C-alpha positions, 0 to 999 in steps of 0.5 A: 497580478497573482496573489501572494502565496501563503507559506502553507501554499508554498509548502504544499507546492513543495511537497506536491512536486517532490517524489521523496515525500511519497517515499518517506510516507511509504517507508513510515507505513512499511515500518508500521506493517513490519511491526504488525507482521508477526501477528499476521503470520501467527494468524495465518499459521493458526488458520492452517492448524484449524484446517488440519494443514499444519500440526499445532506448535504445542505452545498456547499463544494468545490469538491475535484478533482476526481483523489484524490481517486486514489492517496489515494489508491496509498498511502494505497497500498504502505503502505500495500506493505511496511508492507507486505514486512516488514513481508516478510523480517523477514520471508526470513531472518530466518535461514540466517547466521547473519540474513542478506541478502548476496547481495547488491541488493534487494532480488527477492521476494521483487521486486514486487508490486503484493500485493496478491503474496507478501501476499502469500509469507509472509504467510498473509491470506486474508479475503474474503472481502479483495480480491476486495480491494487488487485488487484496491490497487494493481491497484493503485500501478501499474498504476492508482495512478501514470499514466493517463492510463495503459500500456494496453487498456484492463486494463483500466476499470471504478472503483467505490470506496465505503465506504465499500471499504474504511472501508475494506482497513483501516481494512486490514492495521490495520491488517498488521500494527505492534501492537506497531504502532496501534493507 
């Protein structure tokens, strides 16, 4: 005889097998990233001015902290991860009895922050220009957006975020975002 499930376990099972929960979390993260985006755009433009690639605007705006770019990439990375995992959840549930995972534990394929591998598992093909951006997002999710240093010294490298990177990241997220949620 199976032990009776607790309300918490039943709720977990419901969330675990419903791709919409991944979508909802992705939309929340996307909204947070959108709130930070103007600061990041200001940072990127400021770097271009410092390099002499752009003329100063003439207005003295307070400078955002440099780390805001990493936080922004973290939010975008988690957004992408949620949207990818929503698709992967749907794919993994196809053909399963009752369209539910038979476990009280997150399936192994969903226990990753490796965005490229998640895309492969979900059947999402990357466009050539998305590869660099996916690497930036993955790095932010794994450490750069959360910690001051990575676990290994070899992983610490200088990263420049460009306006093209920002456009490609937003385009990638639009491609992943459910049609009903696209603005």
